[in-house]
All heavy atoms as an XYZ file, in Angstrom:
838
protein
N     -52.769     15.272   -124.429
C     -52.778     15.584   -123.015
C     -54.204     15.739   -122.469
O     -54.506     15.222   -121.411
C     -52.023     16.893   -122.781
C     -50.584     16.820   -122.327
S     -50.066     15.405   -121.434
C     -49.234     16.189   -120.121
N     -55.048     16.465   -123.235
C     -56.410     16.705   -122.784
C     -57.178     15.382   -122.631
O     -57.920     15.209   -121.679
C     -57.138     17.629   -123.752
C     -58.514     18.001   -123.292
C     -59.183     18.960   -124.247
C     -60.570     19.266   -123.738
N     -61.324     20.116   -124.611
N     -56.970     14.458   -123.566
C     -57.646     13.171   -123.514
C     -57.217     12.399   -122.274
O     -58.043     11.785   -121.590
C     -57.393     12.359   -124.801
C     -58.067     13.061   -125.982
C     -57.886     10.939   -124.659
C     -57.748     12.468   -127.331
N     -55.926     12.426   -121.937
C     -55.429     11.745   -120.739
C     -56.070     12.316   -119.480
O     -56.439     11.575   -118.571
C     -53.910     11.859   -120.641
C     -53.194     11.028   -121.698
O     -53.824     10.114   -122.274
O     -52.014     11.295   -121.938
N     -56.208     13.637   -119.427
C     -56.815     14.290   -118.259
C     -58.296     13.910   -118.161
O     -58.785     13.608   -117.074
C     -56.648     15.799   -118.341
C     -57.163     16.519   -117.106
C     -56.720     17.950   -117.107
C     -57.303     18.720   -115.973
N     -56.682     18.515   -114.692
N     -58.995     13.892   -119.293
C     -60.405     13.500   -119.293
C     -60.563     12.051   -118.842
O     -61.463     11.732   -118.075
C     -61.016     13.694   -120.682
C     -61.230     15.146   -121.042
C     -61.697     15.344   -122.473
O     -61.996     14.349   -123.172
O     -61.773     16.499   -122.896
N     -59.672     11.194   -119.312
C     -59.715      9.785   -118.917
C     -59.466      9.646   -117.417
O     -60.151      8.883   -116.734
C     -58.686      8.983   -119.710
C     -58.735      7.509   -119.431
C     -57.732      6.745   -120.267
C     -57.775      5.272   -119.890
N     -56.808      4.485   -120.625
N     -58.509     10.392   -116.895
C     -58.202     10.349   -115.460
C     -59.385     10.867   -114.643
O     -59.724     10.288   -113.603
C     -56.946     11.165   -115.164
N     -60.023     11.941   -115.101
C     -61.190     12.487   -114.405
C     -62.341     11.485   -114.400
O     -63.011     11.305   -113.387
C     -61.645     13.797   -115.047
C     -60.703     14.939   -114.763
O     -59.924     14.902   -113.817
N     -60.752     15.966   -115.589
N     -62.539     10.841   -115.543
C     -63.600      9.842   -115.658
C     -63.325      8.679   -114.696
O     -64.211      8.225   -113.976
C     -63.669      9.360   -117.106
C     -64.705      8.332   -117.388
C     -64.625      7.931   -118.863
N     -65.356      6.734   -119.112
C     -66.419      6.656   -119.877
N     -66.849      7.717   -120.509
N     -67.030      5.505   -120.054
N     -62.091      8.217   -114.698
C     -61.711      7.109   -113.824
C     -61.898      7.487   -112.353
O     -62.404      6.692   -111.558
C     -60.262      6.709   -114.097
C     -59.873      5.417   -113.427
C     -58.516      4.926   -113.877
O     -58.335      4.717   -115.092
O     -57.649      4.760   -113.003
N     -61.499      8.694   -111.984
C     -61.659      9.153   -110.607
C     -63.137      9.193   -110.209
O     -63.507      8.797   -109.108
C     -61.026     10.528   -110.420
C     -61.116     11.033   -109.001
C     -60.450     12.391   -108.832
O     -60.051     13.031   -109.802
N     -60.339     12.828   -107.597
N     -63.979      9.653   -111.127
C     -65.415      9.708   -110.859
C     -65.969      8.313   -110.586
O     -66.697      8.089   -109.618
C     -66.157     10.361   -112.033
C     -67.646     10.329   -111.883
C     -68.284     11.214   -111.024
C     -68.416      9.417   -112.586
C     -69.661     11.183   -110.876
C     -69.795      9.375   -112.435
C     -70.418     10.260   -111.581
N     -65.615      7.353   -111.424
C     -66.143      6.000   -111.247
C     -65.555      5.307   -110.031
O     -66.231      4.505   -109.376
C     -65.989      5.185   -112.530
C     -66.933      5.674   -113.605
C     -66.452      6.296   -114.738
C     -68.306      5.548   -113.455
C     -67.320      6.766   -115.708
C     -69.179      6.016   -114.416
C     -68.695      6.625   -115.549
N     -64.332      5.628   -109.685
C     -63.768      5.114   -108.436
C     -64.543      5.680   -107.245
O     -64.765      4.979   -106.256
C     -62.286      5.451   -108.326
C     -61.405      4.569   -109.178
C     -59.946      4.931   -109.015
C     -59.065      4.041   -109.864
N     -57.639      4.385   -109.741
N     -64.933      6.932   -107.350
C     -65.734      7.545   -106.284
C     -67.049      6.784   -106.125
O     -67.481      6.503   -105.004
C     -65.997      9.018   -106.586
N     -67.683      6.430   -107.239
C     -68.928      5.659   -107.168
C     -68.703      4.315   -106.484
O     -69.511      3.882   -105.665
C     -69.499      5.422   -108.570
C     -70.091      6.631   -109.275
C     -70.524      6.252   -110.674
C     -71.246      7.209   -108.488
N     -67.615      3.671   -106.827
C     -67.314      2.368   -106.236
C     -67.023      2.457   -104.736
O     -67.140      1.456   -104.024
C     -66.129      1.717   -106.951
C     -66.411      1.244   -108.373
C     -65.112      0.808   -109.051
C     -67.424      0.110   -108.373
N     -66.684      3.640   -104.263
C     -66.384      3.790   -102.835
C     -67.641      3.944   -101.984
O     -67.575      3.856   -100.756
C     -65.457      4.992   -102.608
O     -66.179      6.209   -102.730
N     -68.794      4.140   -102.618
C     -70.044      4.260   -101.862
C     -70.423      2.897   -101.309
O     -70.352      1.891   -102.000
C     -71.155      4.810   -102.765
C     -70.888      6.214   -103.324
C     -71.883      6.546   -104.411
C     -70.923      7.253   -102.214
N     -70.818      2.866   -100.033
C     -71.055      1.593    -99.353
C     -72.515      1.250    -99.119
O     -72.844      0.094    -98.915
C     -70.326      1.579    -98.004
C     -68.833      1.595    -98.182
O     -68.287      0.894    -99.017
N     -68.166      2.428    -97.400
N     -73.385      2.245    -99.102
C     -74.787      1.980    -98.777
C     -75.691      2.712    -99.759
O     -75.263      3.642   -100.451
C     -75.136      2.462    -97.356
O     -75.007      3.898    -97.319
C     -74.251      1.821    -96.296
N     -76.948      2.289    -99.764
C     -77.938      2.979   -100.596
C     -78.042      4.445   -100.159
O     -78.118      5.347   -100.999
C     -79.314      2.279   -100.509
C     -80.395      3.102   -101.188
C     -79.242      0.881   -101.104
N     -78.001      4.669    -98.855
C     -78.105      6.041    -98.347
C     -76.955      6.911    -98.847
O     -77.158      8.071    -99.201
C     -78.145      6.049    -96.812
C     -79.410      5.477    -96.217
C     -79.448      3.942    -96.206
O     -78.379      3.292    -96.349
O     -80.553      3.394    -96.095
N     -75.746      6.352    -98.874
C     -74.597      7.099    -99.403
C     -74.797      7.416   -100.880
O     -74.465      8.519   -101.332
C     -73.301      6.322    -99.209
C     -72.798      6.293    -97.794
C     -71.479      5.550    -97.640
O     -70.914      5.068    -98.643
O     -70.998      5.462    -96.493
N     -75.343      6.477   -101.624
C     -75.613      6.709   -103.049
C     -76.649      7.816   -103.233
O     -76.482      8.689   -104.080
C     -76.102      5.430   -103.721
S     -74.835      4.179   -103.939
N     -77.713      7.749   -102.432
C     -78.755      8.768   -102.504
C     -78.158     10.145   -102.216
O     -78.384     11.108   -102.962
C     -79.914      8.452   -101.531
C     -80.861      9.637   -101.398
C     -80.665      7.204   -101.982
N     -77.387     10.248   -101.143
C     -76.772     11.528   -100.780
C     -75.857     12.031   -101.885
O     -75.877     13.212   -102.244
C     -75.977     11.400    -99.474
C     -76.857     11.172    -98.270
O     -78.083     11.439    -98.345
O     -76.322     10.713    -97.235
N     -75.045     11.140   -102.443
C     -74.102     11.512   -103.494
C     -74.839     12.056   -104.717
O     -74.529     13.134   -105.222
C     -73.243     10.300   -103.875
C     -72.265     10.561   -104.985
C     -71.081     11.227   -104.728
C     -72.525     10.138   -106.274
C     -70.160     11.469   -105.747
C     -71.607     10.370   -107.300
C     -70.433     11.033   -107.035
N     -75.835     11.303   -105.190
C     -76.549     11.732   -106.393
C     -77.444     12.933   -106.138
O     -77.653     13.751   -107.037
C     -77.312     10.570   -107.021
C     -76.417      9.673   -107.831
C     -75.950      8.493   -107.302
C     -76.012     10.049   -109.102
C     -75.095      7.676   -108.040
C     -75.166      9.245   -109.853
C     -74.707      8.056   -109.321
N     -77.962     13.071   -104.929
C     -78.724     14.280   -104.595
C     -77.837     15.515   -104.683
O     -78.283     16.587   -105.096
C     -79.326     14.186   -103.189
C     -80.621     13.389   -103.154
O     -81.187     13.112   -104.227
O     -81.060     13.040   -102.039
N     -76.576     15.375   -104.281
C     -75.633     16.490   -104.359
C     -75.210     16.779   -105.801
O     -74.954     17.916   -106.159
C     -74.368     16.193   -103.542
C     -74.612     16.195   -102.046
O     -75.662     16.708   -101.606
O     -73.746     15.678   -101.312
N     -75.124     15.740   -106.606
C     -74.524     15.855   -107.924
C     -75.506     16.159   -109.047
O     -75.157     16.839   -110.006
C     -73.798     14.542   -108.246
C     -72.738     14.574   -109.306
C     -71.592     15.501   -108.902
C     -72.216     13.174   -109.543
N     -76.725     15.649   -108.943
C     -77.666     15.736   -110.059
C     -78.928     16.488   -109.654
O     -79.295     16.527   -108.476
C     -78.031     14.323   -110.522
N     -79.587     17.024   -110.666
C     -80.870     17.670   -110.419
C     -81.946     16.594   -110.281
O     -81.733     15.435   -110.641
C     -81.262     18.593   -111.592
O     -81.489     17.775   -112.758
C     -80.196     19.636   -111.868
N     -83.092     16.994   -109.782
C     -84.220     16.070   -109.653
C     -84.572     15.497   -111.027
O     -84.801     14.296   -111.167
C     -85.436     16.778   -109.011
C     -86.675     15.910   -109.068
C     -85.126     17.172   -107.581
N     -84.584     16.336   -112.041
C     -84.910     15.880   -113.409
C     -83.896     14.866   -113.931
O     -84.264     13.890   -114.582
C     -84.985     17.062   -114.366
C     -86.310     17.741   -114.321
C     -86.559     18.434   -115.638
N     -87.946     18.826   -115.677
C     -88.360     19.994   -116.087
N     -87.503     20.870   -116.532
N     -89.641     20.276   -116.094
N     -82.624     15.111   -113.659
C     -81.593     14.176   -114.111
C     -81.762     12.820   -113.429
O     -81.677     11.775   -114.077
C     -80.198     14.743   -113.831
C     -79.838     15.911   -114.721
C     -78.609     16.676   -114.259
O     -78.311     16.670   -113.039
O     -77.962     17.296   -115.122
N     -82.019     12.840   -112.135
C     -82.252     11.587   -111.401
C     -83.484     10.860   -111.924
O     -83.476      9.640   -112.087
C     -82.388     11.851   -109.905
C     -81.104     12.221   -109.180
C     -81.408     12.644   -107.742
C     -80.131     11.077   -109.206
N     -84.545     11.611   -112.195
C     -85.756     11.002   -112.744
C     -85.477     10.363   -114.094
O     -85.988      9.277   -114.391
C     -86.871     12.047   -112.862
C     -87.460     12.451   -111.527
C     -88.411     13.629   -111.618
O     -88.508     14.269   -112.703
O     -89.065     13.925   -110.607
N     -84.647     11.007   -114.916
C     -84.300     10.455   -116.223
C     -83.515      9.155   -116.077
O     -83.776      8.175   -116.786
C     -83.498     11.473   -117.040
N     -82.566      9.122   -115.146
C     -81.809      7.892   -114.886
C     -82.744      6.772   -114.443
O     -82.660      5.638   -114.912
C     -80.746      8.103   -113.801
C     -79.558      8.912   -114.217
C     -78.955      9.756   -113.300
C     -79.017      8.837   -115.489
C     -77.837     10.503   -113.649
C     -77.904      9.578   -115.852
C     -77.314     10.410   -114.925
N     -83.625      7.101   -113.503
C     -84.527      6.088   -112.965
C     -85.496      5.583   -114.033
O     -85.805      4.394   -114.088
C     -85.265      6.630   -111.748
C     -84.342      6.798   -110.543
S     -85.168      7.331   -109.032
C     -85.514      9.038   -109.407
N     -85.953      6.498   -114.896
C     -86.854      6.094   -115.966
C     -86.152      5.127   -116.925
O     -86.708      4.095   -117.296
C     -87.361      7.313   -116.735
C     -88.381      6.972   -117.805
C     -88.804      8.182   -118.600
O     -87.955      8.949   -119.057
N     -90.106      8.362   -118.751
N     -84.923      5.444   -117.306
C     -84.171      4.552   -118.197
C     -83.956      3.190   -117.542
O     -84.036      2.153   -118.202
C     -82.829      5.181   -118.565
C     -82.981      6.359   -119.491
C     -81.637      6.957   -119.863
N     -81.845      8.198   -120.576
C     -81.370      9.373   -120.195
N     -80.602      9.463   -119.130
N     -81.628     10.448   -120.890
N     -83.677      3.212   -116.267
C     -83.468      1.967   -115.523
C     -84.747      1.127   -115.527
O     -84.711     -0.084   -115.769
C     -83.023      2.299   -114.094
C     -82.542      1.116   -113.322
C     -81.272      0.619   -113.518
C     -83.358      0.503   -112.387
C     -80.809     -0.478   -112.796
C     -82.913     -0.597   -111.660
C     -81.633     -1.080   -111.868
N     -85.886      1.765   -115.272
C     -87.172      1.062   -115.294
C     -87.466      0.498   -116.682
O     -87.940     -0.626   -116.813
C     -88.312      1.995   -114.890
C     -88.335      2.361   -113.440
C     -89.420      3.384   -113.139
O     -89.924      4.070   -114.037
N     -89.780      3.490   -111.874
N     -87.185      1.279   -117.698
C     -87.399      0.827   -119.078
C     -86.551     -0.410   -119.350
O     -87.033     -1.395   -119.914
C     -87.095      1.966   -120.085
C     -86.990      1.433   -121.508
C     -88.157      3.057   -119.991
N     -85.302     -0.371   -118.944
C     -84.400     -1.507   -119.168
C     -84.919     -2.756   -118.461
O     -84.934     -3.846   -119.043
C     -82.994     -1.163   -118.687
N     -85.346     -2.615   -117.214
C     -85.897     -3.761   -116.476
C     -87.080     -4.366   -117.216
O     -87.185     -5.580   -117.357
C     -86.368     -3.327   -115.083
C     -85.307     -3.299   -114.036
C     -85.891     -3.024   -112.663
O     -86.638     -2.044   -112.502
O     -85.577     -3.805   -111.751
N     -87.954     -3.512   -117.681
C     -89.161     -3.976   -118.358
C     -88.848     -4.628   -119.699
O     -89.467     -5.625   -120.073
C     -90.143     -2.822   -118.507
C     -90.734     -2.392   -117.179
C     -91.503     -1.080   -117.294
N     -92.045     -0.690   -116.032
C     -93.229     -1.079   -115.562
N     -93.985     -1.889   -116.268
N     -93.653     -0.659   -114.394
N     -87.871     -4.070   -120.406
C     -87.464     -4.691   -121.667
C     -86.917     -6.098   -121.422
O     -87.263     -7.040   -122.140
C     -86.410     -3.838   -122.373
C     -86.915     -2.591   -123.090
C     -85.751     -1.685   -123.471
C     -87.730     -2.972   -124.323
N     -86.085     -6.234   -120.400
C     -85.530     -7.546   -120.084
C     -86.598     -8.524   -119.610
O     -86.445     -9.739   -119.751
C     -84.422     -7.428   -119.035
C     -83.111     -6.826   -119.525
C     -82.102     -6.736   -118.391
C     -82.531     -7.630   -120.680
N     -87.688     -7.999   -119.075
C     -88.802     -8.843   -118.641
C     -89.748     -9.179   -119.793
O     -90.764     -9.839   -119.583
C     -89.581     -8.188   -117.503
C     -88.809     -8.209   -116.204
O     -87.957     -9.067   -115.993
N     -89.083     -7.252   -115.335
N     -89.436     -8.685   -120.993
C     -90.221     -9.030   -122.170
C     -91.447     -8.183   -122.424
O     -92.289     -8.539   -123.253
N     -91.558     -7.057   -121.735
C     -92.718     -6.192   -121.966
C     -92.596     -5.511   -123.324
O     -91.507     -5.295   -123.840
C     -92.830     -5.138   -120.857
C     -93.173     -5.733   -119.509
C     -93.390     -4.690   -118.433
O     -93.878     -3.587   -118.753
O     -93.049     -4.977   -117.273
N     -93.734     -5.160   -123.894
C     -93.756     -4.492   -125.197
C     -93.464     -3.003   -125.040
O     -93.605     -2.443   -123.942
C     -95.139     -4.636   -125.866
O     -96.109     -3.919   -125.091
C     -95.538     -6.096   -126.014
N     -93.092     -2.378   -126.144
C     -92.865     -0.936   -126.129
C     -94.108     -0.216   -125.626
O     -94.013      0.729   -124.835
C     -92.533     -0.437   -127.540
C     -91.098     -0.552   -127.946
C     -90.330     -1.671   -127.619
C     -90.499      0.455   -128.693
C     -89.011     -1.773   -128.019
C     -89.174      0.358   -129.097
C     -88.439     -0.757   -128.758
O     -87.130     -0.847   -129.154
N     -95.276     -0.639   -126.073
C     -96.524      0.026   -125.693
C     -96.748     -0.050   -124.182
O     -97.110      0.947   -123.558
C     -97.720     -0.596   -126.439
C     -97.718     -0.346   -127.919
C     -96.766     -1.273   -128.704
O     -96.416     -2.360   -128.196
O     -96.367     -0.879   -129.818
N     -96.525     -1.234   -123.610
C     -96.681     -1.393   -122.160
C     -95.694     -0.499   -121.411
O     -96.060      0.169   -120.436
C     -96.428     -2.847   -121.743
C     -97.481     -3.821   -122.206
C     -97.088     -5.271   -121.995
O     -95.908     -5.622   -122.196
O     -97.982     -6.056   -121.638
N     -94.472     -0.493   -121.874
C     -93.423      0.292   -121.220
C     -93.728      1.780   -121.302
O     -93.623      2.507   -120.312
C     -92.041     -0.025   -121.825
C     -91.663     -1.485   -121.525
C     -90.980      0.940   -121.317
C     -90.479     -1.997   -122.301
N     -94.124      2.229   -122.482
C     -94.447      3.651   -122.663
C     -95.593      4.067   -121.751
O     -95.548      5.134   -121.138
C     -94.803      3.935   -124.123
C     -93.615      3.850   -125.054
C     -94.001      3.913   -126.517
O     -95.008      4.580   -126.853
O     -93.294      3.300   -127.341
N     -96.620      3.221   -121.651
C     -97.769      3.520   -120.792
C     -97.392      3.592   -119.323
O     -97.797      4.508   -118.609
C     -98.833      2.438   -120.959
C     -99.973      2.743   -121.904
C    -100.865      1.519   -122.070
C    -100.779      3.932   -121.430
N     -96.608      2.632   -118.863
C     -96.273      2.527   -117.441
C     -95.204      3.517   -116.985
O     -95.180      3.904   -115.820
C     -95.819      1.101   -117.112
C     -96.909      0.071   -117.239
C     -97.991      0.222   -116.184
O     -97.664      0.517   -115.021
O     -99.167      0.045   -116.541
N     -94.296      3.896   -117.884
C     -93.163      4.733   -117.476
C     -93.212      6.156   -118.040
O     -92.384      6.982   -117.686
C     -91.829      4.107   -117.923
O     -91.776      4.095   -119.348
C     -91.660      2.708   -117.364
N     -94.147      6.413   -118.931
C     -94.237      7.706   -119.637
C     -93.002      7.983   -120.496
O     -92.677      9.125   -120.777
C     -94.466      8.868   -118.669
C     -95.813      8.793   -117.997
O     -96.810      8.460   -118.640
N     -95.850      9.064   -116.716
N     -92.313      6.927   -120.883
C     -91.129      7.077   -121.741
C     -91.565      7.174   -123.197
O     -92.550      6.561   -123.603
C     -90.204      5.877   -121.555
N     -90.817      7.940   -123.956
C     -91.066      8.019   -125.397
C     -90.495      6.781   -126.071
O     -89.538      6.172   -125.592
C     -90.415      9.269   -125.965
C     -91.057     10.541   -125.467
C     -90.562     11.720   -126.297
N     -91.309     12.902   -125.946
C     -90.772     14.004   -125.455
N     -89.466     14.065   -125.263
N     -91.521     15.035   -125.164
N     -91.065      6.441   -127.210
C     -90.600      5.241   -127.925
C     -89.139      5.378   -128.338
O     -88.401      4.388   -128.346
C     -91.476      4.947   -129.136
O     -91.431      6.008   -130.064
N     -88.687      6.591   -128.640
C     -87.285      6.789   -129.027
C     -86.351      6.462   -127.861
O     -85.268      5.917   -128.057
C     -87.046      8.222   -129.504
O     -87.384      9.151   -128.486
N     -86.785      6.766   -126.646
C     -85.968      6.451   -125.482
C     -85.974      4.955   -125.208
O     -84.946      4.373   -124.879
C     -86.455      7.222   -124.254
C     -85.404      7.313   -123.160
S     -85.539      6.017   -121.963
C     -86.826      6.684   -120.972
N     -87.117      4.326   -125.388
C     -87.205      2.883   -125.207
C     -86.275      2.196   -126.213
O     -85.530      1.276   -125.863
C     -88.661      2.381   -125.344
C     -88.729      0.866   -125.231
C     -89.563      3.032   -124.297
N     -86.276      2.674   -127.443
C     -85.391      2.118   -128.481
C     -83.929      2.307   -128.110
O     -83.114      1.397   -128.300
C     -85.644      2.792   -129.826
O     -86.904      2.475   -130.308
N     -83.593      3.471   -127.594
C     -82.211      3.741   -127.204
C     -81.764      2.802   -126.094
O     -80.674      2.238   -126.129
C     -82.069      5.194   -126.755
C     -80.666      5.573   -126.366
C     -80.608      6.994   -125.789
N     -79.278      7.364   -125.420
C     -78.623      6.910   -124.352
N     -79.179      6.028   -123.560
N     -77.399      7.317   -124.076
N     -82.617      2.607   -125.103
C     -82.284      1.711   -123.997
C     -82.146      0.278   -124.512
O     -81.233     -0.448   -124.115
C     -83.330      1.813   -122.861
C     -83.106      0.747   -121.809
C     -83.294      3.199   -122.227
N     -83.022     -0.103   -125.431
C     -82.944     -1.456   -126.004
C     -81.600     -1.663   -126.704
O     -80.967     -2.715   -126.559
C     -84.100     -1.698   -126.970
C     -84.112     -3.106   -127.536
C     -85.369     -3.352   -128.327
C     -85.365     -4.695   -128.997
N     -85.509     -5.812   -128.102
N     -81.148     -0.656   -127.454
C     -79.839     -0.749   -128.118
C     -78.722     -0.885   -127.089
O     -77.772     -1.645   -127.296
C     -79.592      0.463   -129.025
C     -80.346      0.406   -130.337
C     -79.875      1.451   -131.326
N     -79.875      2.815   -130.825
C     -80.926      3.625   -130.803
N     -82.096      3.209   -131.257
N     -80.821      4.845   -130.331
N     -78.829     -0.167   -125.990
C     -77.823     -0.277   -124.924
C     -77.786     -1.693   -124.368
O     -76.711     -2.241   -124.117
C     -78.112      0.707   -123.793
S     -77.828      2.422   -124.211
N     -78.933     -2.285   -124.166
C     -79.003     -3.636   -123.622
C     -78.449     -4.677   -124.585
O     -78.004     -5.739   -124.164
C     -80.450     -3.994   -123.254
C     -81.054     -3.223   -122.088
C     -82.539     -3.535   -121.962
C     -80.325     -3.514   -120.792
N     -78.477     -4.362   -125.870
C     -78.004     -5.302   -126.881
C     -76.493     -5.240   -127.093
O     -75.927     -6.135   -127.715
C     -78.725     -5.050   -128.213
C     -80.197     -5.415   -128.152
C     -80.990     -4.982   -129.363
O     -80.489     -4.138   -130.160
O     -82.120     -5.469   -129.520
N     -75.847     -4.213   -126.557
C     -74.393     -4.105   -126.684
C     -73.724     -5.254   -125.945
O     -74.196     -5.686   -124.892
C     -73.874     -2.787   -126.100
C     -74.257     -1.553   -126.853
C     -73.590     -0.308   -126.336
C     -73.460     -0.227   -124.845
N     -73.031      1.055   -124.338
N     -72.615     -5.706   -126.486
C     -71.884     -6.813   -125.859
C     -71.426     -6.460   -124.445
O     -71.474     -7.284   -123.542
C     -70.668     -7.186   -126.722
C     -69.979     -8.432   -126.250
C     -68.866     -8.865   -127.183
O     -68.986     -8.642   -128.393
O     -67.875     -9.413   -126.678
N     -70.968     -5.258   -124.234
C     -70.461     -4.825   -122.927
C     -71.464     -3.907   -122.212
O     -71.092     -2.874   -121.681
C     -69.126     -4.092   -123.100
C     -68.013     -4.957   -123.640
C     -67.648     -6.079   -122.686
O     -67.610     -5.896   -121.486
N     -67.384     -7.246   -123.227
N     -72.725     -4.280   -122.198
C     -73.756     -3.445   -121.585
C     -73.660     -3.490   -120.061
O     -73.964     -4.502   -119.431
C     -75.147     -3.906   -122.030
O     -76.136     -3.190   -121.325
N     -73.252     -2.386   -119.487
C     -73.192     -2.283   -118.033
C     -74.578     -2.318   -117.415
O     -74.784     -2.889   -116.341
N     -75.533     -1.731   -118.102
C     -76.911     -1.717   -117.614
C     -77.463     -3.134   -117.529
O     -78.047     -3.529   -116.516
C     -77.763     -0.854   -118.555
C     -79.213     -0.626   -118.206
C     -79.367     -0.048   -116.811
C     -79.852      0.286   -119.237
N     -77.247     -3.914   -118.565
C     -77.727     -5.300   -118.565
C     -77.026     -6.113   -117.475
O     -77.660     -6.894   -116.762
C     -77.489     -5.932   -119.933
C     -78.054     -7.323   -120.047
C     -77.893     -7.857   -121.459
C     -78.485     -9.240   -121.584
N     -78.327     -9.774   -122.932
N     -75.739     -5.889   -117.320
C     -74.969     -6.622   -116.306
C     -75.532     -6.352   -114.910
O     -75.724     -7.261   -114.114
C     -73.500     -6.202   -116.371
C     -72.577     -7.011   -115.489
C     -71.142     -6.557   -115.624
C     -70.662     -6.810   -117.039
N     -69.256     -6.473   -117.256
N     -75.824     -5.098   -114.616
C     -76.360     -4.737   -113.299
C     -77.743     -5.346   -113.084
O     -78.036     -5.885   -112.018
C     -76.408     -3.204   -113.135
C     -74.997     -2.677   -112.902
C     -77.339     -2.787   -112.011
C     -74.894     -1.186   -112.883
N     -78.590     -5.268   -114.101
C     -79.931     -5.821   -113.967
C     -79.901     -7.334   -113.777
O     -80.688     -7.889   -112.999
C     -80.785     -5.440   -115.178
C     -81.166     -3.961   -115.222
C     -81.765     -3.599   -116.564
C     -82.107     -3.608   -114.091
N     -78.992     -8.008   -114.455
C     -78.848     -9.450   -114.271
C     -78.372     -9.774   -112.861
O     -78.846    -10.718   -112.235
C     -77.897    -10.025   -115.317
C     -78.501    -10.053   -116.711
C     -77.513    -10.410   -117.806
O     -76.271    -10.381   -117.560
O     -77.967    -10.712   -118.929
N     -77.445     -8.989   -112.351
C     -76.960     -9.203   -110.982
C     -78.067     -8.980   -109.955
O     -78.181     -9.728   -108.981
C     -75.785     -8.274   -110.678
C     -74.510     -8.689   -111.360
C     -73.396     -7.737   -111.049
N     -72.203     -8.087   -111.798
C     -71.150     -7.293   -111.924
N     -71.130     -6.106   -111.324
N     -70.108     -7.668   -112.630
N     -78.866     -7.942   -110.165
C     -79.978     -7.682   -109.243
C     -80.988     -8.822   -109.273
O     -81.493     -9.241   -108.224
C     -80.659     -6.359   -109.591
C     -79.882     -5.092   -109.259
C     -80.606     -3.872   -109.818
C     -79.689     -4.956   -107.767
N     -81.283     -9.325   -110.461
C     -82.225    -10.443   -110.583
C     -81.673    -11.684   -109.885
O     -82.410    -12.400   -109.193
C     -82.499    -10.733   -112.060
N     -80.383    -11.920   -110.065
C     -79.728    -13.046   -109.401
C     -79.827    -12.930   -107.886
O     -80.150    -13.893   -107.190
C     -78.226    -13.052   -109.784
C     -77.742    -14.317   -110.397
C     -76.289    -14.162   -110.808
O     -75.402    -14.173   -109.923
O     -76.049    -14.035   -112.019
N     -79.551    -11.738   -107.374
C     -79.609    -11.505   -105.933
C     -81.030    -11.709   -105.408
O     -81.230    -12.291   -104.339
C     -79.128    -10.087   -105.603
N     -82.033    -11.255   -106.163
C     -83.414    -11.457   -105.761
C     -83.775    -12.932   -105.716
O     -84.467    -13.387   -104.813
C     -84.386    -10.731   -106.709
C     -84.707     -9.324   -106.244
C     -85.644     -8.669   -107.195
N     -84.738     -7.896   -108.032
C     -85.024     -7.309   -109.173
N     -86.195     -7.398   -109.684
N     -84.137     -6.634   -109.834
N     -83.305    -13.671   -106.700
C     -83.582    -15.109   -106.745
C     -82.920    -15.840   -105.588
O     -83.463    -16.812   -105.079
C     -83.118    -15.712   -108.081
C     -84.004    -15.284   -109.222
O     -85.158    -14.929   -109.037
N     -83.456    -15.293   -110.424
N     -81.763    -15.374   -105.171
C     -81.065    -16.011   -104.052
C     -81.760    -15.717   -102.728
O     -81.665    -16.503   -101.790
C     -79.607    -15.564   -104.003
C     -78.797    -16.079   -105.187
S     -77.100    -15.556   -105.118
C     -76.474    -16.722   -103.918
N     -82.459    -14.589   -102.636
C     -83.151    -14.208   -101.411
C     -84.426    -14.997   -101.216
O     -84.913    -15.136   -100.099
C     -83.490    -12.713   -101.426
C     -82.290    -11.817   -101.300
C     -82.636    -10.350   -101.445
O     -83.814    -10.015   -101.725
O     -81.725     -9.516   -101.301
N     -85.008    -15.502   -102.308
C     -86.273    -16.237   -102.223
C     -86.039    -17.588   -101.550
O     -85.060    -18.259   -101.828
C     -86.865    -16.455   -103.615
C     -87.347    -15.171   -104.255
C     -87.919    -15.456   -105.628
C     -88.357    -14.158   -106.287
N     -88.842    -14.395   -107.639
N     -86.981    -17.978   -100.670
C     -86.837    -19.265    -99.974
C     -87.076    -20.455   -100.885
O     -87.605    -20.446   -101.892
C     -87.915    -19.227    -98.887
C     -88.818    -18.103    -99.218
C     -88.128    -17.236   -100.211
């Protein structure tokens, strides 16, 4: 029973995320939900992932983002997973950027 409730709560949370329509709504939502440090950690991981996909070295990434090598390694493992949501989002963003270019 507890697992079903946790699954339902998780699903409800992600449905809530999908209901956000603008960047401003996302900012407001996460400002309400997370601390400044938590948001900074998310953004740092996101930056690390972008840089890894762009072929930057661990040393470059650590210097530019102040991330520890253990965190860079963790993000790299996430990107290597078959069902990596982070990689999927970054690929979509890159695609959208390429479509915007004249």
